[in-house]
C-alpha positions, 0 to 999 in steps of 0.5 A: 437848302438842299444842294443840287448834285454836280452834272458830269460836266461839271464834275469833268470841269472840277477834276482837270489839272489847273492850265499851265501857269503863263510866263511873267513875261506874257502876263505882264505883257497883257497888262501893259497893253491894257494899261497903256491902251487905258492910259494913252487913249490909243489901242496899244499891242506889246510884243516881247523882245529879247533883252539886248542889254543889262542896265543898273537899277537900284538894288532890290529894285525893278529898273525901268528903261522906257525909250525916248519914243515911249516917254514922248508918246506918253507925254504928248498923249498925257498932255492931249496931244494927237501928234508926235514930234520930237522926242522927250529928254526925260522920262516922266515920273507918272510913267514910271509910277504907272509902270510900277502899279502895274508890275506890282499888281501883276507880280501879287496876282501870281508870283513866280519861283524864279525871276528872269534878269530883264524883260523887254517889249515893243510897243505899237500904237497907231502914233509909233512905235516904242520899246521898253526893257525891265531889269528885276531883282534877283529875288522872288521875296525881294520883288514881293516886298517891293510889290507890297510897298508900291501897292501900299503907296498907291492907296 
């Protein structure tokens, strides 16, 4: 079988340098919005925020800090509710597992050479507003090891 010659448009496309890499904050924000939209069955928008406080997590592990509104939204929607009332007094384990899986997939798709200390997002849905913060390990190899363990555990 003989291969056809590339057209000038194809050559130009293949010759272009790779696009600028998108930051972890932006990439995970997109993944987070898609994951929450699918899990909660309501449209969710995610906006990057500045991290106001630092919090402690286990060394070498990402540490999640969802606010009470996100925990409540998660519980209500996962149990089939349509209206939000009250505030959850705990963070559901299934929410943390979902966040870990989404972060691990995003990280393994395209890791970054240097990690920010923390990231935060404002989450908006028709049912209300919520916040989420994430503290990251300092070293990318630690993050890669963690992500592989999370993905292996999900299988």
